[in-house]
PDB file of N, CA, C and O in Angstrom:
ATOM      1  N   MET A   1     -34.158  12.343  45.343  1.00  0.00           N
ATOM      2  CA  MET A   1     -33.476  12.866  46.509  1.00  0.00           C
ATOM      3  C   MET A   1     -31.970  12.613  46.416  1.00  0.00           C
ATOM      4  O   MET A   1     -31.168  13.485  46.748  1.00  0.00           O
ATOM      5  N   ALA A   2     -31.590  11.409  45.962  1.00  0.00           N
ATOM      6  CA  ALA A   2     -30.167  11.097  45.851  1.00  0.00           C
ATOM      7  C   ALA A   2     -29.487  12.004  44.831  1.00  0.00           C
ATOM      8  O   ALA A   2     -28.357  12.442  45.048  1.00  0.00           O
ATOM      9  N   LEU A   3     -30.164  12.288  43.722  1.00  0.00           N
ATOM     10  CA  LEU A   3     -29.594  13.164  42.702  1.00  0.00           C
ATOM     11  C   LEU A   3     -29.389  14.564  43.265  1.00  0.00           C
ATOM     12  O   LEU A   3     -28.371  15.198  42.987  1.00  0.00           O
ATOM     13  N   GLU A   4     -30.338  15.054  44.049  1.00  0.00           N
ATOM     14  CA  GLU A   4     -30.219  16.378  44.654  1.00  0.00           C
ATOM     15  C   GLU A   4     -29.012  16.433  45.607  1.00  0.00           C
ATOM     16  O   GLU A   4     -28.282  17.424  45.633  1.00  0.00           O
ATOM     17  N   THR A   5     -28.813  15.379  46.374  1.00  0.00           N
ATOM     18  CA  THR A   5     -27.670  15.308  47.291  1.00  0.00           C
ATOM     19  C   THR A   5     -26.359  15.313  46.515  1.00  0.00           C
ATOM     20  O   THR A   5     -25.409  15.996  46.899  1.00  0.00           O
ATOM     21  N   ILE A   6     -26.308  14.560  45.434  1.00  0.00           N
ATOM     22  CA  ILE A   6     -25.100  14.514  44.599  1.00  0.00           C
ATOM     23  C   ILE A   6     -24.814  15.896  44.010  1.00  0.00           C
ATOM     24  O   ILE A   6     -23.664  16.335  43.986  1.00  0.00           O
ATOM     25  N   GLN A   7     -25.843  16.572  43.540  1.00  0.00           N
ATOM     26  CA  GLN A   7     -25.663  17.906  42.958  1.00  0.00           C
ATOM     27  C   GLN A   7     -25.167  18.900  44.008  1.00  0.00           C
ATOM     28  O   GLN A   7     -24.291  19.717  43.721  1.00  0.00           O
ATOM     29  N   LYS A   8     -25.715  18.838  45.214  1.00  0.00           N
ATOM     30  CA  LYS A   8     -25.270  19.734  46.291  1.00  0.00           C
ATOM     31  C   LYS A   8     -23.813  19.453  46.646  1.00  0.00           C
ATOM     32  O   LYS A   8     -23.030  20.375  46.876  1.00  0.00           O
ATOM     33  N   THR A   9     -23.462  18.181  46.688  1.00  0.00           N
ATOM     34  CA  THR A   9     -22.081  17.800  46.978  1.00  0.00           C
ATOM     35  C   THR A   9     -21.145  18.319  45.897  1.00  0.00           C
ATOM     36  O   THR A   9     -20.061  18.815  46.203  1.00  0.00           O
ATOM     37  N   GLN A  10     -21.547  18.212  44.647  1.00  0.00           N
ATOM     38  CA  GLN A  10     -20.736  18.697  43.535  1.00  0.00           C
ATOM     39  C   GLN A  10     -20.499  20.191  43.643  1.00  0.00           C
ATOM     40  O   GLN A  10     -19.385  20.658  43.404  1.00  0.00           O
ATOM     41  N   VAL A  11     -21.529  20.952  44.002  1.00  0.00           N
ATOM     42  CA  VAL A  11     -21.400  22.405  44.156  1.00  0.00           C
ATOM     43  C   VAL A  11     -20.394  22.715  45.273  1.00  0.00           C
ATOM     44  O   VAL A  11     -19.557  23.605  45.124  1.00  0.00           O
ATOM     45  N   LYS A  12     -20.477  21.993  46.371  1.00  0.00           N
ATOM     46  CA  LYS A  12     -19.548  22.211  47.490  1.00  0.00           C
ATOM     47  C   LYS A  12     -18.111  21.889  47.075  1.00  0.00           C
ATOM     48  O   LYS A  12     -17.178  22.623  47.403  1.00  0.00           O
ATOM     49  N   LEU A  13     -17.950  20.788  46.354  1.00  0.00           N
ATOM     50  CA  LEU A  13     -16.612  20.411  45.892  1.00  0.00           C
ATOM     51  C   LEU A  13     -16.028  21.464  44.958  1.00  0.00           C
ATOM     52  O   LEU A  13     -14.844  21.792  45.048  1.00  0.00           O
ATOM     53  N   GLU A  14     -16.849  21.988  44.073  1.00  0.00           N
ATOM     54  CA  GLU A  14     -16.369  23.019  43.144  1.00  0.00           C
ATOM     55  C   GLU A  14     -15.909  24.264  43.902  1.00  0.00           C
ATOM     56  O   GLU A  14     -14.913  24.882  43.527  1.00  0.00           O
ATOM     57  N   LYS A  15     -16.624  24.635  44.964  1.00  0.00           N
ATOM     58  CA  LYS A  15     -16.209  25.778  45.776  1.00  0.00           C
ATOM     59  C   LYS A  15     -14.878  25.496  46.468  1.00  0.00           C
ATOM     60  O   LYS A  15     -14.007  26.363  46.528  1.00  0.00           O
ATOM     61  N   CYS A  16     -14.727  24.292  46.985  1.00  0.00           N
ATOM     62  CA  CYS A  16     -13.464  23.918  47.638  1.00  0.00           C
ATOM     63  C   CYS A  16     -12.310  23.949  46.646  1.00  0.00           C
ATOM     64  O   CYS A  16     -11.242  24.486  46.941  1.00  0.00           O
ATOM     65  N   TRP A  17     -12.531  23.371  45.471  1.00  0.00           N
ATOM     66  CA  TRP A  17     -11.470  23.362  44.451  1.00  0.00           C
ATOM     67  C   TRP A  17     -11.099  24.777  44.040  1.00  0.00           C
ATOM     68  O   TRP A  17      -9.923  25.078  43.835  1.00  0.00           O
ATOM     69  N   PHE A  18     -12.100  25.650  43.918  1.00  0.00           N
ATOM     70  CA  PHE A  18     -11.827  27.041  43.562  1.00  0.00           C
ATOM     71  C   PHE A  18     -10.941  27.688  44.627  1.00  0.00           C
ATOM     72  O   PHE A  18      -9.946  28.338  44.305  1.00  0.00           O
ATOM     73  N   LEU A  19     -11.308  27.507  45.896  1.00  0.00           N
ATOM     74  CA  LEU A  19     -10.507  28.106  46.972  1.00  0.00           C
ATOM     75  C   LEU A  19      -9.106  27.507  47.028  1.00  0.00           C
ATOM     76  O   LEU A  19      -8.134  28.210  47.304  1.00  0.00           O
ATOM     77  N   GLN A  20      -9.010  26.216  46.768  1.00  0.00           N
ATOM     78  CA  GLN A  20      -7.699  25.568  46.802  1.00  0.00           C
ATOM     79  C   GLN A  20      -6.799  26.112  45.701  1.00  0.00           C
ATOM     80  O   GLN A  20      -5.595  26.263  45.908  1.00  0.00           O
ATOM     81  N   LYS A  21      -7.357  26.405  44.548  1.00  0.00           N
ATOM     82  CA  LYS A  21      -6.558  26.966  43.455  1.00  0.00           C
ATOM     83  C   LYS A  21      -6.157  28.405  43.747  1.00  0.00           C
ATOM     84  O   LYS A  21      -5.133  28.879  43.255  1.00  0.00           O
ATOM     85  N   GLN A  22      -6.952  29.095  44.538  1.00  0.00           N
ATOM     86  CA  GLN A  22      -6.681  30.478  44.918  1.00  0.00           C
ATOM     87  C   GLN A  22      -6.194  30.467  46.359  1.00  0.00           C
ATOM     88  O   GLN A  22      -6.963  30.781  47.269  1.00  0.00           O
ATOM     89  N   SER A  23      -4.950  30.116  46.583  1.00  0.00           N
ATOM     90  CA  SER A  23      -4.458  29.911  47.944  1.00  0.00           C
ATOM     91  C   SER A  23      -4.696  31.111  48.843  1.00  0.00           C
ATOM     92  O   SER A  23      -4.936  30.948  50.039  1.00  0.00           O
ATOM     93  N   CYS A  24      -4.633  32.310  48.286  1.00  0.00           N
ATOM     94  CA  CYS A  24      -4.872  33.485  49.119  1.00  0.00           C
ATOM     95  C   CYS A  24      -6.323  33.514  49.583  1.00  0.00           C
ATOM     96  O   CYS A  24      -6.630  34.148  50.592  1.00  0.00           O
ATOM     97  N   GLY A  25      -7.222  32.839  48.866  1.00  0.00           N
ATOM     98  CA  GLY A  25      -8.617  32.771  49.292  1.00  0.00           C
ATOM     99  C   GLY A  25      -8.775  32.016  50.595  1.00  0.00           C
ATOM    100  O   GLY A  25      -9.537  32.432  51.468  1.00  0.00           O
ATOM    101  N   ILE A  26      -8.058  30.903  50.735  1.00  0.00           N
ATOM    102  CA  ILE A  26      -8.119  30.129  51.971  1.00  0.00           C
ATOM    103  C   ILE A  26      -7.494  30.936  53.109  1.00  0.00           C
ATOM    104  O   ILE A  26      -8.094  31.072  54.175  1.00  0.00           O
ATOM    105  N   SER A  27      -6.317  31.462  52.892  1.00  0.00           N
ATOM    106  CA  SER A  27      -5.631  32.225  53.941  1.00  0.00           C
ATOM    107  C   SER A  27      -6.455  33.433  54.371  1.00  0.00           C
ATOM    108  O   SER A  27      -6.524  33.761  55.555  1.00  0.00           O
ATOM    109  N   LYS A  28      -7.071  34.084  53.404  1.00  0.00           N
ATOM    110  CA  LYS A  28      -7.886  35.264  53.722  1.00  0.00           C
ATOM    111  C   LYS A  28      -9.061  34.872  54.611  1.00  0.00           C
ATOM    112  O   LYS A  28      -9.365  35.569  55.579  1.00  0.00           O
ATOM    113  N   ARG A  29      -9.719  33.773  54.293  1.00  0.00           N
ATOM    114  CA  ARG A  29     -10.848  33.317  55.100  1.00  0.00           C
ATOM    115  C   ARG A  29     -10.400  32.919  56.506  1.00  0.00           C
ATOM    116  O   ARG A  29     -11.092  33.203  57.483  1.00  0.00           O
ATOM    117  N   ILE A  30      -9.259  32.271  56.607  1.00  0.00           N
ATOM    118  CA  ILE A  30      -8.763  31.898  57.930  1.00  0.00           C
ATOM    119  C   ILE A  30      -8.420  33.141  58.734  1.00  0.00           C
ATOM    120  O   ILE A  30      -8.712  33.211  59.927  1.00  0.00           O
ATOM    121  N   GLN A  31      -7.798  34.124  58.085  1.00  0.00           N
ATOM    122  CA  GLN A  31      -7.471  35.364  58.791  1.00  0.00           C
ATOM    123  C   GLN A  31      -8.741  36.070  59.262  1.00  0.00           C
ATOM    124  O   GLN A  31      -8.771  36.617  60.364  1.00  0.00           O
ATOM    125  N   LEU A  32      -9.777  36.062  58.447  1.00  0.00           N
ATOM    126  CA  LEU A  32     -11.040  36.660  58.852  1.00  0.00           C
ATOM    127  C   LEU A  32     -11.619  35.938  60.071  1.00  0.00           C
ATOM    128  O   LEU A  32     -12.162  36.574  60.974  1.00  0.00           O
ATOM    129  N   ALA A  33     -11.502  34.615  60.092  1.00  0.00           N
ATOM    130  CA  ALA A  33     -11.980  33.843  61.248  1.00  0.00           C
ATOM    131  C   ALA A  33     -11.165  34.179  62.499  1.00  0.00           C
ATOM    132  O   ALA A  33     -11.721  34.330  63.587  1.00  0.00           O
ATOM    133  N   ILE A  34      -9.852  34.292  62.338  1.00  0.00           N
ATOM    134  CA  ILE A  34      -8.986  34.664  63.467  1.00  0.00           C
ATOM    135  C   ILE A  34      -9.363  36.056  63.977  1.00  0.00           C
ATOM    136  O   ILE A  34      -9.434  36.279  65.186  1.00  0.00           O
ATOM    137  N   ASP A  35      -9.601  36.975  63.070  1.00  0.00           N
ATOM    138  CA  ASP A  35     -10.006  38.331  63.467  1.00  0.00           C
ATOM    139  C   ASP A  35     -11.282  38.298  64.301  1.00  0.00           C
ATOM    140  O   ASP A  35     -11.414  39.036  65.277  1.00  0.00           O
ATOM    141  N   GLN A  36     -12.220  37.437  63.911  1.00  0.00           N
ATOM    142  CA  GLN A  36     -13.472  37.332  64.665  1.00  0.00           C
ATOM    143  C   GLN A  36     -13.243  36.721  66.046  1.00  0.00           C
ATOM    144  O   GLN A  36     -13.880  37.120  67.020  1.00  0.00           O
ATOM    145  N   LEU A  37     -12.337  35.756  66.124  1.00  0.00           N
ATOM    146  CA  LEU A  37     -12.009  35.168  67.429  1.00  0.00           C
ATOM    147  C   LEU A  37     -11.423  36.221  68.367  1.00  0.00           C
ATOM    148  O   LEU A  37     -11.802  36.304  69.535  1.00  0.00           O
ATOM    149  N   VAL A  38     -10.514  37.008  67.852  1.00  0.00           N
ATOM    150  CA  VAL A  38      -9.890  38.067  68.651  1.00  0.00           C
ATOM    151  C   VAL A  38     -10.937  39.098  69.062  1.00  0.00           C
ATOM    152  O   VAL A  38     -10.956  39.565  70.201  1.00  0.00           O
ATOM    153  N   LYS A  39     -11.792  39.438  68.131  1.00  0.00           N
ATOM    154  CA  LYS A  39     -12.869  40.400  68.409  1.00  0.00           C
ATOM    155  C   LYS A  39     -13.786  39.889  69.523  1.00  0.00           C
ATOM    156  O   LYS A  39     -14.312  40.671  70.315  1.00  0.00           O
ATOM    157  N   ALA A  40     -13.969  38.558  69.573  1.00  0.00           N
ATOM    158  CA  ALA A  40     -14.833  37.942  70.582  1.00  0.00           C
ATOM    159  C   ALA A  40     -14.115  37.737  71.918  1.00  0.00           C
ATOM    160  O   ALA A  40     -14.717  37.269  72.885  1.00  0.00           O
ATOM    161  N   GLY A  41     -12.813  38.092  71.968  1.00  0.00           N
ATOM    162  CA  GLY A  41     -12.095  38.023  73.231  1.00  0.00           C
ATOM    163  C   GLY A  41     -10.964  37.014  73.313  1.00  0.00           C
ATOM    164  O   GLY A  41     -10.340  36.885  74.366  1.00  0.00           O
ATOM    165  N   ALA A  42     -10.681  36.296  72.238  1.00  0.00           N
ATOM    166  CA  ALA A  42      -9.580  35.327  72.252  1.00  0.00           C
ATOM    167  C   ALA A  42      -8.242  36.055  72.313  1.00  0.00           C
ATOM    168  O   ALA A  42      -8.099  37.157  71.783  1.00  0.00           O
ATOM    169  N   ASP A  43      -7.273  35.433  72.957  1.00  0.00           N
ATOM    170  CA  ASP A  43      -5.917  35.980  73.026  1.00  0.00           C
ATOM    171  C   ASP A  43      -5.251  35.759  71.667  1.00  0.00           C
ATOM    172  O   ASP A  43      -5.038  34.621  71.249  1.00  0.00           O
ATOM    173  N   LYS A  44      -4.930  36.848  70.990  1.00  0.00           N
ATOM    174  CA  LYS A  44      -4.388  36.735  69.628  1.00  0.00           C
ATOM    175  C   LYS A  44      -3.054  36.001  69.570  1.00  0.00           C
ATOM    176  O   LYS A  44      -2.630  35.574  68.496  1.00  0.00           O
ATOM    177  N   ASN A  45      -2.391  35.849  70.707  1.00  0.00           N
ATOM    178  CA  ASN A  45      -1.102  35.144  70.746  1.00  0.00           C
ATOM    179  C   ASN A  45      -1.244  33.673  71.130  1.00  0.00           C
ATOM    180  O   ASN A  45      -0.241  32.974  71.276  1.00  0.00           O
ATOM    181  N   GLN A  46      -2.473  33.198  71.295  1.00  0.00           N
ATOM    182  CA  GLN A  46      -2.703  31.816  71.723  1.00  0.00           C
ATOM    183  C   GLN A  46      -3.645  31.070  70.779  1.00  0.00           C
ATOM    184  O   GLN A  46      -4.353  30.160  71.208  1.00  0.00           O
ATOM    185  N   ILE A  47      -3.660  31.442  69.515  1.00  0.00           N
ATOM    186  CA  ILE A  47      -4.570  30.823  68.549  1.00  0.00           C
ATOM    187  C   ILE A  47      -3.828  29.789  67.711  1.00  0.00           C
ATOM    188  O   ILE A  47      -2.731  30.039  67.212  1.00  0.00           O
ATOM    189  N   ALA A  48      -4.451  28.625  67.570  1.00  0.00           N
ATOM    190  CA  ALA A  48      -3.925  27.574  66.702  1.00  0.00           C
ATOM    191  C   ALA A  48      -4.997  27.242  65.667  1.00  0.00           C
ATOM    192  O   ALA A  48      -6.188  27.441  65.909  1.00  0.00           O
ATOM    193  N   VAL A  49      -4.570  26.739  64.527  1.00  0.00           N
ATOM    194  CA  VAL A  49      -5.500  26.339  63.469  1.00  0.00           C
ATOM    195  C   VAL A  49      -5.409  24.825  63.325  1.00  0.00           C
ATOM    196  O   VAL A  49      -4.331  24.272  63.107  1.00  0.00           O
ATOM    197  N   ILE A  50      -6.555  24.166  63.452  1.00  0.00           N
ATOM    198  CA  ILE A  50      -6.624  22.711  63.340  1.00  0.00           C
ATOM    199  C   ILE A  50      -7.677  22.390  62.293  1.00  0.00           C
ATOM    200  O   ILE A  50      -8.763  22.969  62.309  1.00  0.00           O
ATOM    201  N   GLY A  51      -7.369  21.474  61.383  1.00  0.00           N
ATOM    202  CA  GLY A  51      -8.353  21.133  60.370  1.00  0.00           C
ATOM    203  C   GLY A  51      -8.211  19.723  59.856  1.00  0.00           C
ATOM    204  O   GLY A  51      -7.134  19.128  59.901  1.00  0.00           O
ATOM    205  N   TYR A  52      -9.315  19.200  59.369  1.00  0.00           N
ATOM    206  CA  TYR A  52      -9.366  17.876  58.769  1.00  0.00           C
ATOM    207  C   TYR A  52      -9.727  18.017  57.289  1.00  0.00           C
ATOM    208  O   TYR A  52     -10.642  18.765  56.945  1.00  0.00           O
ATOM    209  N   CYS A  53      -9.034  17.323  56.436  1.00  0.00           N
ATOM    210  CA  CYS A  53      -9.276  17.294  54.997  1.00  0.00           C
ATOM    211  C   CYS A  53      -9.131  18.705  54.423  1.00  0.00           C
ATOM    212  O   CYS A  53      -8.024  19.243  54.432  1.00  0.00           O
ATOM    213  N   PHE A  54     -10.201  19.324  53.925  1.00  0.00           N
ATOM    214  CA  PHE A  54     -10.071  20.670  53.365  1.00  0.00           C
ATOM    215  C   PHE A  54      -9.650  21.664  54.449  1.00  0.00           C
ATOM    216  O   PHE A  54      -8.875  22.584  54.186  1.00  0.00           O
ATOM    217  N   GLY A  55     -10.160  21.476  55.658  1.00  0.00           N
ATOM    218  CA  GLY A  55      -9.741  22.324  56.777  1.00  0.00           C
ATOM    219  C   GLY A  55      -8.265  22.136  57.101  1.00  0.00           C
ATOM    220  O   GLY A  55      -7.589  23.073  57.525  1.00  0.00           O
ATOM    221  N   GLY A  56      -7.771  20.917  56.900  1.00  0.00           N
ATOM    222  CA  GLY A  56      -6.346  20.652  57.103  1.00  0.00           C
ATOM    223  C   GLY A  56      -5.492  21.385  56.086  1.00  0.00           C
ATOM    224  O   GLY A  56      -4.401  21.863  56.398  1.00  0.00           O
ATOM    225  N   THR A  57      -6.003  21.467  54.867  1.00  0.00           N
ATOM    226  CA  THR A  57      -5.323  22.257  53.846  1.00  0.00           C
ATOM    227  C   THR A  57      -5.288  23.716  54.274  1.00  0.00           C
ATOM    228  O   THR A  57      -4.283  24.403  54.085  1.00  0.00           O
ATOM    229  N   GLY A  58      -6.384  24.184  54.848  1.00  0.00           N
ATOM    230  CA  GLY A  58      -6.430  25.552  55.363  1.00  0.00           C
ATOM    231  C   GLY A  58      -5.409  25.780  56.459  1.00  0.00           C
ATOM    232  O   GLY A  58      -4.779  26.836  56.514  1.00  0.00           O
ATOM    233  N   ALA A  59      -5.241  24.797  57.335  1.00  0.00           N
ATOM    234  CA  ALA A  59      -4.242  24.910  58.398  1.00  0.00           C
ATOM    235  C   ALA A  59      -2.839  25.023  57.800  1.00  0.00           C
ATOM    236  O   ALA A  59      -2.032  25.835  58.250  1.00  0.00           O
ATOM    237  N   ILE A  60      -2.557  24.220  56.803  1.00  0.00           N
ATOM    238  CA  ILE A  60      -1.249  24.277  56.136  1.00  0.00           C
ATOM    239  C   ILE A  60      -1.053  25.639  55.483  1.00  0.00           C
ATOM    240  O   ILE A  60       0.033  26.215  55.558  1.00  0.00           O
ATOM    241  N   GLU A  61      -2.092  26.153  54.847  1.00  0.00           N
ATOM    242  CA  GLU A  61      -1.991  27.478  54.220  1.00  0.00           C
ATOM    243  C   GLU A  61      -1.796  28.578  55.255  1.00  0.00           C
ATOM    244  O   GLU A  61      -1.142  29.582  54.975  1.00  0.00           O
ATOM    245  N   ALA A  62      -2.355  28.400  56.443  1.00  0.00           N
ATOM    246  CA  ALA A  62      -2.138  29.383  57.520  1.00  0.00           C
ATOM    247  C   ALA A  62      -0.656  29.430  57.886  1.00  0.00           C
ATOM    248  O   ALA A  62      -0.098  30.500  58.130  1.00  0.00           O
ATOM    249  N   ALA A  63      -0.032  28.258  57.920  1.00  0.00           N
ATOM    250  CA  ALA A  63       1.410  28.215  58.209  1.00  0.00           C
ATOM    251  C   ALA A  63       2.212  28.810  57.054  1.00  0.00           C
ATOM    252  O   ALA A  63       3.130  29.601  57.269  1.00  0.00           O
ATOM    253  N   ARG A  64       1.863  28.429  55.841  1.00  0.00           N
ATOM    254  CA  ARG A  64       2.569  28.950  54.665  1.00  0.00           C
ATOM    255  C   ARG A  64       2.425  30.459  54.540  1.00  0.00           C
ATOM    256  O   ARG A  64       3.347  31.151  54.109  1.00  0.00           O
ATOM    257  N   GLY A  65       1.264  30.953  54.920  1.00  0.00           N
ATOM    258  CA  GLY A  65       0.987  32.380  54.791  1.00  0.00           C
ATOM    259  C   GLY A  65       1.490  33.206  55.959  1.00  0.00           C
ATOM    260  O   GLY A  65       1.241  34.410  56.026  1.00  0.00           O
ATOM    261  N   ASN A  66       2.206  32.555  56.893  1.00  0.00           N
ATOM    262  CA  ASN A  66       2.751  33.246  58.066  1.00  0.00           C
ATOM    263  C   ASN A  66       1.686  34.002  58.850  1.00  0.00           C
ATOM    264  O   ASN A  66       1.934  35.105  59.339  1.00  0.00           O
ATOM    265  N   LEU A  67       0.494  33.407  58.972  1.00  0.00           N
ATOM    266  CA  LEU A  67      -0.529  34.025  59.799  1.00  0.00           C
ATOM    267  C   LEU A  67      -0.070  33.960  61.258  1.00  0.00           C
ATOM    268  O   LEU A  67       0.665  33.051  61.645  1.00  0.00           O
ATOM    269  N   ASN A  68      -0.501  34.913  62.047  1.00  0.00           N
ATOM    270  CA  ASN A  68      -0.081  34.984  63.443  1.00  0.00           C
ATOM    271  C   ASN A  68      -0.823  33.933  64.260  1.00  0.00           C
ATOM    272  O   ASN A  68      -1.807  34.235  64.935  1.00  0.00           O
ATOM    273  N   VAL A  69      -0.335  32.689  64.190  1.00  0.00           N
ATOM    274  CA  VAL A  69      -0.924  31.592  64.953  1.00  0.00           C
ATOM    275  C   VAL A  69       0.169  30.881  65.734  1.00  0.00           C
ATOM    276  O   VAL A  69       1.331  30.858  65.329  1.00  0.00           O
ATOM    277  N   LYS A  70      -0.227  30.303  66.860  1.00  0.00           N
ATOM    278  CA  LYS A  70       0.719  29.602  67.725  1.00  0.00           C
ATOM    279  C   LYS A  70       1.177  28.290  67.092  1.00  0.00           C
ATOM    280  O   LYS A  70       2.309  27.853  67.298  1.00  0.00           O
ATOM    281  N   GLY A  71       0.287  27.666  66.320  1.00  0.00           N
ATOM    282  CA  GLY A  71       0.633  26.413  65.664  1.00  0.00           C
ATOM    283  C   GLY A  71      -0.476  25.979  64.730  1.00  0.00           C
ATOM    284  O   GLY A  71      -1.568  26.547  64.738  1.00  0.00           O
ATOM    285  N   VAL A  72      -0.194  24.977  63.933  1.00  0.00           N
ATOM    286  CA  VAL A  72      -1.199  24.410  63.035  1.00  0.00           C
ATOM    287  C   VAL A  72      -1.132  22.890  63.109  1.00  0.00           C
ATOM    288  O   VAL A  72      -0.070  22.304  63.317  1.00  0.00           O
ATOM    289  N   VAL A  73      -2.297  22.266  62.932  1.00  0.00           N
ATOM    290  CA  VAL A  73      -2.389  20.807  62.870  1.00  0.00           C
ATOM    291  C   VAL A  73      -3.272  20.470  61.687  1.00  0.00           C
ATOM    292  O   VAL A  73      -4.381  20.989  61.560  1.00  0.00           O
ATOM    293  N   SER A  74      -2.778  19.602  60.824  1.00  0.00           N
ATOM    294  CA  SER A  74      -3.531  19.185  59.649  1.00  0.00           C
ATOM    295  C   SER A  74      -3.708  17.671  59.683  1.00  0.00           C
ATOM    296  O   SER A  74      -2.732  16.922  59.728  1.00  0.00           O
ATOM    297  N   PHE A  75      -4.955  17.234  59.662  1.00  0.00           N
ATOM    298  CA  PHE A  75      -5.268  15.820  59.547  1.00  0.00           C
ATOM    299  C   PHE A  75      -5.776  15.569  58.135  1.00  0.00           C
ATOM    300  O   PHE A  75      -6.861  16.028  57.776  1.00  0.00           O
ATOM    301  N   HIS A  76      -5.017  14.859  57.347  1.00  0.00           N
ATOM    302  CA  HIS A  76      -5.425  14.490  55.994  1.00  0.00           C
ATOM    303  C   HIS A  76      -5.630  15.718  55.096  1.00  0.00           C
ATOM    304  O   HIS A  76      -6.484  15.709  54.209  1.00  0.00           O
ATOM    305  N   GLY A  77      -4.850  16.762  55.330  1.00  0.00           N
ATOM    306  CA  GLY A  77      -4.940  17.968  54.503  1.00  0.00           C
ATOM    307  C   GLY A  77      -4.086  17.834  53.255  1.00  0.00           C
ATOM    308  O   GLY A  77      -3.124  17.066  53.230  1.00  0.00           O
ATOM    309  N   GLY A  78      -4.435  18.575  52.235  1.00  0.00           N
ATOM    310  CA  GLY A  78      -3.667  18.555  50.997  1.00  0.00           C
ATOM    311  C   GLY A  78      -2.346  19.302  51.143  1.00  0.00           C
ATOM    312  O   GLY A  78      -2.316  20.401  51.697  1.00  0.00           O
ATOM    313  N   LEU A  79      -1.268  18.723  50.658  1.00  0.00           N
ATOM    314  CA  LEU A  79       0.044  19.344  50.772  1.00  0.00           C
ATOM    315  C   LEU A  79       0.396  20.218  49.577  1.00  0.00           C
ATOM    316  O   LEU A  79       1.296  21.055  49.655  1.00  0.00           O
ATOM    317  N   GLY A  80      -0.312  20.023  48.476  1.00  0.00           N
ATOM    318  CA  GLY A  80      -0.040  20.829  47.283  1.00  0.00           C
ATOM    319  C   GLY A  80      -0.451  22.273  47.506  1.00  0.00           C
ATOM    320  O   GLY A  80      -1.254  22.581  48.387  1.00  0.00           O
ATOM    321  N   LYS A  81       0.110  23.143  46.698  1.00  0.00           N
ATOM    322  CA  LYS A  81      -0.303  24.545  46.799  1.00  0.00           C
ATOM    323  C   LYS A  81      -0.579  25.089  45.418  1.00  0.00           C
ATOM    324  O   LYS A  81      -0.120  24.554  44.408  1.00  0.00           O
ATOM    325  N   ALA A  82      -1.332  26.154  45.400  1.00  0.00           N
ATOM    326  CA  ALA A  82      -1.708  26.772  44.126  1.00  0.00           C
ATOM    327  C   ALA A  82      -0.479  27.302  43.418  1.00  0.00           C
ATOM    328  O   ALA A  82       0.474  27.749  44.056  1.00  0.00           O
ATOM    329  N   THR A  83      -0.504  27.249  42.112  1.00  0.00           N
ATOM    330  CA  THR A  83       0.633  27.742  41.338  1.00  0.00           C
ATOM    331  C   THR A  83       0.821  29.241  41.499  1.00  0.00           C
ATOM    332  O   THR A  83       1.921  29.759  41.303  1.00  0.00           O
ATOM    333  N   ASN A  84      -0.254  29.939  41.856  1.00  0.00           N
ATOM    334  CA  ASN A  84      -0.154  31.385  42.053  1.00  0.00           C
ATOM    335  C   ASN A  84       0.075  31.753  43.522  1.00  0.00           C
ATOM    336  O   ASN A  84      -0.095  32.911  43.904  1.00  0.00           O
ATOM    337  N   SER A  85       0.455  30.787  44.335  1.00  0.00           N
ATOM    338  CA  SER A  85       0.638  31.030  45.766  1.00  0.00           C
ATOM    339  C   SER A  85       1.779  32.011  46.002  1.00  0.00           C
ATOM    340  O   SER A  85       2.856  31.871  45.424  1.00  0.00           O
ATOM    341  N   PRO A  86       1.537  33.012  46.860  1.00  0.00           N
ATOM    342  CA  PRO A  86       2.590  33.973  47.178  1.00  0.00           C
ATOM    343  C   PRO A  86       3.619  33.402  48.154  1.00  0.00           C
ATOM    344  O   PRO A  86       4.658  34.018  48.393  1.00  0.00           O
ATOM    345  N   THR A  87       3.331  32.223  48.720  1.00  0.00           N
ATOM    346  CA  THR A  87       4.248  31.632  49.707  1.00  0.00           C
ATOM    347  C   THR A  87       5.287  30.762  49.024  1.00  0.00           C
ATOM    348  O   THR A  87       5.097  30.310  47.895  1.00  0.00           O
ATOM    349  N   LYS A  88       6.371  30.539  49.714  1.00  0.00           N
ATOM    350  CA  LYS A  88       7.461  29.727  49.170  1.00  0.00           C
ATOM    351  C   LYS A  88       7.302  28.280  49.503  1.00  0.00           C
ATOM    352  O   LYS A  88       8.137  27.462  49.118  1.00  0.00           O
TER     353      LYS A  88
END
């Protein structure tokens, strides 16, 4: 059972690392989530992105990518960005 848990964790980490290397992948997913919030009735001018750890990295990428958000908060998010990042 412990080995299975470790393997599942490894798969999740590999997906996170892949998205982190592809910065547009994180921003695209966040934008899709924002689109769904707006579709569900959220005010598109009152959305903030808050995240912890990998989610915090996503919040930082939302700011870097100039997504239409009121603000971002990152708790323990990664500050590095992908070398292929379109943001400055």
